[in-house]
C-alpha positions in Angstrom: 17.0 -82.2 -1.7 15.4 -85.0 -3.9 11.9 -83.5 -4.7 9.5 -86.5 -5.1 5.9 -86.7 -6.7 4.4 -86.6 -2.9 5.8 -83.7 -2.6 4.0 -81.9 -5.5 1.4 -83.8 -4.7 1.4 -82.3 -0.9 2.4 -78.8 -2.5 -0.5 -79.0 -5.0 -3.1 -79.9 -2.1 -1.9 -77.0 0.0 -2.4 -74.8 -3.2 -6.1 -75.9 -4.0 -7.0 -75.3 0.1 -5.9 -71.8 -0.6 -7.6 -71.1 -3.9 -10.9 -72.7 -2.3 -11.0 -70.0 0.1 -11.1 -67.3 -2.9 -13.7 -69.2 -4.9 -13.9 -67.8 -8.5 -17.9 -67.2 -8.0 -17.4 -64.6 -5.2 -16.7 -60.7 -5.3 -13.0 -60.5 -5.6 -11.2 -59.5 -2.7 -8.9 -56.8 -2.1 -5.4 -58.7 -1.3 -2.5 -58.2 -2.7 0.2 -61.1 -1.6 0.0 -64.3 -0.4 2.8 -65.1 2.0 4.1 -68.5 2.2 6.5 -69.4 4.6 8.7 -72.9 4.9 9.5 -74.8 8.1 12.4 -76.8 7.5 12.8 -78.7 10.7 9.0 -79.2 11.1 8.6 -79.7 7.2 5.8 -77.2 7.5 4.3 -75.1 4.6 2.3 -72.0 5.9 0.3 -69.4 3.5 -1.1 -65.9 5.5 -3.0 -63.3 4.3 -1.6 -59.6 3.9 -2.9 -58.8 7.6 -0.8 -62.1 8.5 -4.1 -64.4 8.9 -3.3 -68.2 8.3 -5.0 -69.1 5.3 -3.4 -72.7 5.1 -1.2 -74.8 6.8 0.3 -78.3 5.7 3.5 -80.6 6.2 5.6 -81.7 3.4 6.4 -85.0 4.6 9.9 -85.2 2.6 10.8 -81.5 3.8 10.7 -83.0 7.5 13.9 -83.3 9.2 15.6 -81.4 6.1 19.2 -80.4 7.1 20.7 -79.6 4.0 22.2 -76.2 3.5 20.4 -75.4 0.1 17.3 -76.3 1.3 15.6 -72.7 1.3 17.6 -72.5 -2.2 16.2 -75.6 -3.8 12.6 -74.3 -1.8 11.5 -71.5 -4.6 11.5 -73.6 -8.0 10.0 -76.5 -6.6 6.8 -74.3 -5.5 6.8 -72.3 -8.6 6.5 -75.6 -10.7 3.3 -76.6 -8.5 2.2 -72.8 -9.2 2.5 -73.3 -12.6 0.8 -76.4 -12.7 -2.2 -75.1 -11.2 -2.4 -71.7 -13.4 -5.5 -72.1 -14.2 -6.7 -72.1 -10.6 -5.0 -69.6 -9.1 -5.7 -66.8 -12.1 -9.6 -67.6 -11.3 -9.2 -67.3 -7.7 -11.5 -64.4 -6.5 -8.6 -61.7 -5.7 -8.1 -58.4 -7.1 -5.1 -58.6 -10.3 -2.4 -57.9 -9.8 -1.2 -60.7 -6.7 1.6 -62.5 -5.6 2.6 -65.7 -4.2 5.8 -65.0 -2.0 7.7 -67.2 -0.1 9.1 -65.5 3.3 11.8 -66.4 5.6 11.1 -66.9 9.2 11.2 -63.0 9.8 8.4 -62.0 7.4 11.1 -60.6 4.7 10.6 -61.2 1.3 12.9 -64.3 0.1 11.5 -64.8 -3.5 8.4 -63.9 -5.5 7.2 -67.1 -6.6 4.2 -66.6 -9.0 2.2 -63.1 -10.2 -1.0 -63.0 -11.2 -1.7 -60.2 -13.5 -3.9 -60.1 -17.2 -0.8 -58.3 -18.4 2.9 -59.2 -16.7 4.1 -62.7 -16.9 7.2 -63.6 -14.3 9.8 -66.1 -15.9 11.5 -68.6 -13.4 14.8 -67.0 -12.5 16.4 -70.3 -13.5 15.4 -69.9 -17.1 17.0 -66.6 -17.5 20.6 -68.1 -15.3 23.7 -67.1 -17.7 21.1 -64.9 -19.8 23.1 -61.5 -18.6 26.7 -63.2 -19.5 25.2 -64.2 -23.0 23.8 -60.8 -23.2 27.2 -59.0 -22.3 29.1 -61.3 -25.0 26.6 -60.6 -27.8 27.0 -57.2 -27.2 30.7 -57.1 -27.0 31.1 -59.2 -30.2 28.7 -57.0 -32.0 30.5 -53.8 -30.9 33.5 -54.9 -32.2 32.2 -55.9 -35.6 
């Protein structure tokens, strides 16, 4: 899947609309996660609160009718990039910390944790950590041989 600048703009607009529902000036609401769901056929990106009430819905034009087999494997990193770019907006939302943005499938099962908002914890993008376990195993093996 090729991710265009338009895709990032549409995702960021959706995130801004979510953040607008929780302006920093208001008393923090008790919510643990923002649940995001993507529909491959229609290109819809939807966000829900803990009570499964819709917060926002938008259409990502480049995703409409995308039939690639790896669609749901690539979506988390695309959304993470947009969330990371809007870090200041997200971290000032009036939601009690910690809370997360979570990607779910159609059955409401968690597919990926996209972004954790907490004063003391940071989640590193799994793509960045790819291959780290093998590197650490090789390092430990070499260390033990010496």
